[in-house]
N, CA, C and O atoms as a GROMACS GRO file, in nm:
protein
  324
    1MET      N    1   9.199  10.636  10.091
    1MET     CA    2   9.116  10.564   9.997
    1MET      C    3   9.154  10.415   9.993
    1MET      O    4   9.068  10.329   9.979
    2ASP      N    5   9.288  10.386  10.006
    2ASP     CA    6   9.333  10.248   9.999
    2ASP      C    7   9.463  10.236  10.077
    2ASP      O    8   9.532  10.335  10.101
    3VAL      N    9   9.497  10.112  10.117
    3VAL     CA   10   9.622  10.085  10.189
    3VAL      C   11   9.684   9.957  10.136
    3VAL      O   12   9.616   9.872  10.079
    4THR      N   13   9.815   9.944  10.157
    4THR     CA   14   9.888   9.821  10.127
    4THR      C   15  10.004   9.810  10.225
    4THR      O   16  10.041   9.908  10.289
    5VAL      N   17  10.061   9.691  10.236
    5VAL     CA   18  10.172   9.666  10.329
    5VAL      C   19  10.287   9.602  10.253
    5VAL      O   20  10.265   9.516  10.167
    6ASP      N   21  10.412   9.645  10.285
    6ASP     CA   22  10.528   9.581  10.223
    6ASP      C   23  10.582   9.469  10.312
    6ASP      O   24  10.529   9.445  10.420
    7ALA      N   25  10.685   9.401  10.266
    7ALA     CA   26  10.741   9.286  10.338
    7ALA      C   27  10.799   9.324  10.473
    7ALA      O   28  10.807   9.240  10.562
    8ALA      N   29  10.839   9.450  10.491
    8ALA     CA   30  10.895   9.496  10.618
    8ALA      C   31  10.788   9.541  10.716
    8ALA      O   32  10.820   9.581  10.828
    9GLY      N   33  10.661   9.535  10.676
    9GLY     CA   34  10.553   9.575  10.764
    9GLY      C   35  10.516   9.721  10.757
    9GLY      O   36  10.435   9.768  10.837
   10ASN      N   37  10.574   9.796  10.662
   10ASN     CA   38  10.536   9.935  10.643
   10ASN      C   39  10.399   9.942  10.575
   10ASN      O   40  10.371   9.867  10.482
   11LEU      N   41  10.317  10.032  10.622
   11LEU     CA   42  10.184  10.053  10.566
   11LEU      C   43  10.190  10.175  10.474
   11LEU      O   44  10.243  10.279  10.513
   12TYR      N   45  10.137  10.162  10.354
   12TYR     CA   46  10.132  10.272  10.258
   12TYR      C   47   9.987  10.312  10.240
   12TYR      O   48   9.900  10.227  10.221
   13VAL      N   49   9.961  10.442  10.246
   13VAL     CA   50   9.825  10.493  10.242
   13VAL      C   51   9.808  10.585  10.122
   13VAL      O   52   9.885  10.680  10.103
   14ALA      N   53   9.707  10.557  10.042
   14ALA     CA   54   9.667  10.647   9.934
   14ALA      C   55   9.573  10.750   9.997
   14ALA      O   56   9.453  10.725  10.010
   15ASP      N   57   9.629  10.864  10.037
   15ASP     CA   58   9.554  10.967  10.110
   15ASP      C   59   9.485  11.058  10.009
   15ASP      O   60   9.535  11.166   9.976
   16ASN      N   61   9.371  11.015   9.961
   16ASN     CA   62   9.297  11.087   9.857
   16ASN      C   63   9.252  11.225   9.905
   16ASN      O   64   9.251  11.319   9.826
   17GLY      N   65   9.216  11.238  10.030
   17GLY     CA   66   9.168  11.366  10.082
   17GLY      C   67   9.275  11.473  10.084
   17GLY      O   68   9.243  11.592  10.077
   18ASN      N   69   9.402  11.433  10.094
   18ASN     CA   70   9.512  11.529  10.098
   18ASN      C   71   9.602  11.522   9.974
   18ASN      O   72   9.700  11.596   9.966
   19ASP      N   73   9.569  11.436   9.879
   19ASP     CA   74   9.641  11.423   9.753
   19ASP      C   75   9.789  11.387   9.772
   19ASP      O   76   9.875  11.439   9.702
   20VAL      N   77   9.817  11.298   9.869
   20VAL     CA   78   9.954  11.253   9.895
   20VAL      C   79   9.957  11.103   9.920
   20VAL      O   80   9.854  11.040   9.942
   21ILE      N   81  10.079  11.047   9.916
   21ILE     CA   82  10.102  10.908   9.951
   21ILE      C   83  10.181  10.906  10.081
   21ILE      O   84  10.286  10.969  10.091
   22ARG      N   85  10.132  10.833  10.178
   22ARG     CA   86  10.197  10.829  10.310
   22ARG      C   87  10.251  10.689  10.340
   22ARG      O   88  10.199  10.588  10.292
   23LYS      N   89  10.356  10.688  10.421
   23LYS     CA   90  10.415  10.562  10.468
   23LYS      C   91  10.412  10.565  10.621
   23LYS      O   92  10.453  10.662  10.683
   24ILE      N   93  10.363  10.456  10.679
   24ILE     CA   94  10.359  10.442  10.824
   24ILE      C   95  10.443  10.320  10.861
   24ILE      O   96  10.414  10.209  10.818
   25THR      N   97  10.547  10.342  10.941
   25THR     CA   98  10.637  10.234  10.980
   25THR      C   99  10.573  10.150  11.089
   25THR      O  100  10.476  10.193  11.152
   26PRO      N  101  10.625  10.029  11.113
   26PRO     CA  102  10.571   9.946  11.221
   26PRO      C  103  10.579  10.013  11.359
   26PRO      O  104  10.503   9.978  11.449
   27LEU      N  105  10.671  10.109  11.374
   27LEU     CA  106  10.682  10.180  11.503
   27LEU      C  107  10.591  10.303  11.510
   27LEU      O  108  10.590  10.373  11.611
   28GLY      N  109  10.516  10.328  11.402
   28GLY     CA  110  10.419  10.438  11.403
   28GLY      C  111  10.466  10.568  11.342
   28GLY      O  112  10.394  10.667  11.345
   29GLY      N  113  10.587  10.570  11.286
   29GLY     CA  114  10.636  10.692  11.219
   29GLY      C  115  10.560  10.715  11.089
   29GLY      O  116  10.543  10.623  11.010
   30VAL      N  117  10.515  10.836  11.068
   30VAL     CA  118  10.439  10.869  10.948
   30VAL      C  119  10.516  10.971  10.865
   30VAL      O  120  10.558  11.075  10.916
   31THR      N  121  10.536  10.940  10.736
   31THR     CA  122  10.600  11.035  10.645
   31THR      C  123  10.520  11.041  10.515
   31THR      O  124  10.452  10.945  10.477
   32THR      N  125  10.530  11.154  10.449
   32THR     CA  126  10.474  11.168  10.315
   32THR      C  127  10.585  11.129  10.219
   32THR      O  128  10.692  11.190  10.220
   33ILE      N  129  10.561  11.027  10.136
   33ILE     CA  130  10.665  10.983  10.043
   33ILE      C  131  10.647  11.042   9.904
   33ILE      O  132  10.740  11.039   9.823
   34ALA      N  133  10.530  11.096   9.874
   34ALA     CA  134  10.506  11.158   9.743
   34ALA      C  135  10.385  11.249   9.751
   34ALA      O  136  10.288  11.224   9.823
   35GLY      N  137  10.395  11.357   9.675
   35GLY     CA  138  10.285  11.452   9.666
   35GLY      C  139  10.312  11.580   9.741
   35GLY      O  140  10.378  11.581   9.845
   36THR      N  141  10.258  11.689   9.686
   36THR     CA  142  10.274  11.820   9.750
   36THR      C  143  10.158  11.854   9.841
   36THR      O  144  10.169  11.941   9.927
   37GLY      N  145  10.047  11.786   9.821
   37GLY     CA  146   9.925  11.820   9.893
   37GLY      C  147   9.832  11.906   9.810
   37GLY      O  148   9.716  11.925   9.845
   38ALA      N  149   9.885  11.959   9.699
   38ALA     CA  150   9.801  12.035   9.606
   38ALA      C  151   9.750  11.940   9.499
   38ALA      O  152   9.827  11.857   9.450
   39PRO      N  153   9.623  11.948   9.462
   39PRO     CA  154   9.571  11.857   9.360
   39PRO      C  155   9.634  11.883   9.223
   39PRO      O  156   9.662  11.997   9.187
   40GLY      N  157   9.656  11.776   9.149
   40GLY     CA  158   9.711  11.783   9.014
   40GLY      C  159   9.753  11.645   8.971
   40GLY      O  160   9.732  11.548   9.044
   41SER      N  161   9.812  11.635   8.856
   41SER     CA  162   9.858  11.505   8.807
   41SER      C  163   9.988  11.525   8.731
   41SER      O  164   9.998  11.495   8.612
   42ILE      N  165  10.088  11.577   8.801
   42ILE     CA  166  10.215  11.612   8.741
   42ILE      C  167  10.324  11.522   8.796
   42ILE      O  168  10.341  11.509   8.918
   43ASN      N  169  10.400  11.458   8.706
   43ASN     CA  170  10.513  11.377   8.746
   43ASN      C  171  10.629  11.467   8.788
   43ASN      O  172  10.636  11.583   8.748
   44GLY      N  173  10.718  11.411   8.868
   44GLY     CA  174  10.837  11.484   8.911
   44GLY      C  175  10.897  11.415   9.030
   44GLY      O  176  10.853  11.307   9.068
   45PRO      N  177  11.000  11.477   9.090
   45PRO     CA  178  11.054  11.419   9.213
   45PRO      C  179  10.942  11.395   9.313
   45PRO      O  180  10.844  11.469   9.317
   46ASN      N  181  10.957  11.291   9.392
   46ASN     CA  182  10.847  11.244   9.478
   46ASN      C  183  10.771  11.355   9.551
   46ASN      O  184  10.648  11.359   9.545
   47LEU      N  185  10.842  11.443   9.619
   47LEU     CA  186  10.773  11.544   9.699
   47LEU      C  187  10.734  11.668   9.619
   47LEU      O  188  10.680  11.763   9.675
   48LEU      N  189  10.762  11.667   9.488
   48LEU     CA  190  10.717  11.776   9.400
   48LEU      C  191  10.607  11.731   9.306
   48LEU      O  192  10.544  11.813   9.239
   49ALA      N  193  10.583  11.601   9.299
   49ALA     CA  194  10.477  11.546   9.214
   49ALA      C  195  10.341  11.582   9.274
   49ALA      O  196  10.329  11.605   9.395
   50THR      N  197  10.240  11.587   9.189
   50THR     CA  198  10.105  11.612   9.240
   50THR      C  199  10.014  11.496   9.201
   50THR      O  200  10.034  11.429   9.100
   51PHE      N  201   9.914  11.474   9.284
   51PHE     CA  202   9.819  11.365   9.265
   51PHE      C  203   9.677  11.419   9.282
   51PHE      O  204   9.654  11.518   9.351
   52VAL      N  205   9.584  11.351   9.216
   52VAL     CA  206   9.444  11.386   9.232
   52VAL      C  207   9.360  11.260   9.208
   52VAL      O  208   9.392  11.179   9.121
   53ASP      N  209   9.255  11.245   9.285
   53ASP     CA  210   9.162  11.133   9.268
   53ASP      C  211   9.232  10.997   9.280
   53ASP      O  212   9.213  10.909   9.196
   54ILE      N  213   9.314  10.982   9.384
   54ILE     CA  214   9.388  10.858   9.409
   54ILE      C  215   9.289  10.750   9.454
   54ILE      O  216   9.206  10.773   9.542
   55HIS      N  217   9.298  10.631   9.392
   55HIS     CA  218   9.207  10.523   9.429
   55HIS      C  219   9.276  10.403   9.491
   55HIS      O  220   9.238  10.360   9.600
   56GLY      N  221   9.376  10.348   9.425
   56GLY     CA  222   9.438  10.225   9.472
   56GLY      C  223   9.586  10.243   9.493
   56GLY      O  224   9.646  10.339   9.446
   57ILE      N  225   9.646  10.147   9.566
   57ILE     CA  226   9.789  10.152   9.594
   57ILE      C  227   9.842  10.010   9.608
   57ILE      O  228   9.774   9.922   9.660
   58ALA      N  229   9.965   9.990   9.561
   58ALA     CA  230  10.033   9.860   9.574
   58ALA      C  231  10.182   9.887   9.585
   58ALA      O  232  10.230   9.993   9.544
   59VAL      N  233  10.255   9.791   9.640
   59VAL     CA  234  10.401   9.803   9.651
   59VAL      C  235  10.462   9.672   9.603
   59VAL      O  236  10.408   9.565   9.629
   60ASP      N  237  10.577   9.681   9.532
   60ASP     CA  238  10.642   9.560   9.484
   60ASP      C  239  10.761   9.525   9.573
   60ASP      O  240  10.792   9.597   9.668
   61ALA      N  241  10.827   9.414   9.544
   61ALA     CA  242  10.938   9.365   9.626
   61ALA      C  243  11.056   9.461   9.628
   61ALA      O  244  11.135   9.459   9.723
   62ALA      N  245  11.071   9.546   9.527
   62ALA     CA  246  11.181   9.642   9.521
   62ALA      C  247  11.149   9.772   9.596
   62ALA      O  248  11.234   9.860   9.606
   63GLY      N  249  11.027   9.783   9.648
   63GLY     CA  250  10.988   9.902   9.721
   63GLY      C  251  10.924  10.010   9.636
   63GLY      O  252  10.892  10.117   9.687
   64ASN      N  253  10.903   9.983   9.509
   64ASN     CA  254  10.832  10.077   9.423
   64ASN      C  255  10.683  10.076   9.461
   64ASN      O  256  10.625   9.972   9.488
   65VAL      N  257  10.625  10.194   9.462
   65VAL     CA  258  10.484  10.208   9.498
   65VAL      C  259  10.407  10.247   9.372
   65VAL      O  260  10.451  10.332   9.295
   66TYR      N  261  10.293  10.184   9.353
   66TYR     CA  262  10.208  10.211   9.237
   66TYR      C  263  10.074  10.262   9.287
   66TYR      O  264  10.014  10.203   9.377
   67VAL      N  265  10.026  10.373   9.229
   67VAL     CA  266   9.896  10.426   9.267
   67VAL      C  267   9.811  10.445   9.142
   67VAL      O  268   9.862  10.474   9.034
   68THR      N  269   9.682  10.428   9.158
   68THR     CA  270   9.591  10.455   9.048
   68THR      C  271   9.527  10.591   9.074
   68THR      O  272   9.487  10.625   9.185
   69GLU      N  273   9.518  10.668   8.965
   69GLU     CA  274   9.454  10.798   8.969
   69GLU      C  275   9.333  10.794   8.877
   69GLU      O  276   9.341  10.746   8.764
   70GLY      N  277   9.222  10.845   8.927
   70GLY     CA  278   9.101  10.839   8.846
   70GLY      C  279   9.072  10.694   8.810
   70GLY      O  280   9.087  10.604   8.893
   71TYR      N  281   9.033  10.672   8.688
   71TYR     CA  282   9.003  10.536   8.645
   71TYR      C  283   9.085  10.496   8.524
   71TYR      O  284   9.056  10.395   8.459
   72SER      N  285   9.189  10.577   8.492
   72SER     CA  286   9.262  10.545   8.369
   72SER      C  287   9.413  10.565   8.379
   72SER      O  288   9.481  10.557   8.276
   73LYS      N  289   9.467  10.590   8.498
   73LYS     CA  290   9.610  10.618   8.507
   73LYS      C  291   9.671  10.540   8.623
   73LYS      O  292   9.615  10.535   8.732
   74ILE      N  293   9.789  10.478   8.598
   74ILE     CA  294   9.867  10.414   8.702
   74ILE      C  295  10.001  10.487   8.707
   74ILE      O  296  10.066  10.506   8.605
   75ARG      N  297  10.041  10.528   8.828
   75ARG     CA  298  10.168  10.601   8.843
   75ARG      C  299  10.261  10.523   8.935
   75ARG      O  300  10.217  10.460   9.032
   76LYS      N  301  10.390  10.529   8.904
   76LYS     CA  302  10.493  10.458   8.980
   76LYS      C  303  10.574  10.558   9.060
   76LYS      O  304  10.619  10.660   9.009
   77ILE      N  305  10.593  10.526   9.188
   77ILE     CA  306  10.675  10.607   9.277
   77ILE      C  307  10.797  10.524   9.314
   77ILE      O  308  10.784  10.417   9.373
   78VAL      N  309  10.914  10.572   9.278
   78VAL     CA  310  11.040  10.503   9.310
   78VAL      C  311  11.090  10.561   9.442
   78VAL      O  312  11.098  10.683   9.456
   79PRO      N  313  11.123  10.474   9.539
   79PRO     CA  314  11.168  10.526   9.669
   79PRO      C  315  11.295  10.610   9.655
   79PRO      O  316  11.388  10.572   9.583
   80GLU      N  317  11.298  10.722   9.725
   80GLU     CA  318  11.419  10.804   9.726
   80GLU      C  319  11.516  10.745   9.826
   80GLU      O  320  11.478  10.702   9.934
   81LYS      N  321  11.643  10.744   9.788
   81LYS     CA  322  11.744  10.683   9.875
   81LYS      C  323  11.833  10.789   9.933
   81LYS      O  324  11.924  10.758  10.010
   0.00000   0.00000   0.00000
């Protein structure tokens, strides 16, 4: 549905069709950074959280990812280290 790029050139994809957030590195590596793939709107650890109706995505200088769900919710994804 939407994409954004961080300072390191990583591309972040709001994958609305699969209800997940993906990261694509400059070398082409693709990982799911958040979401189970099942629709829902439940907070939790990145790969246990659920998303539905993802519209927008942004990333800040600290690497936090923000996604909009529906038309009334903004969710923050903190990178796992």
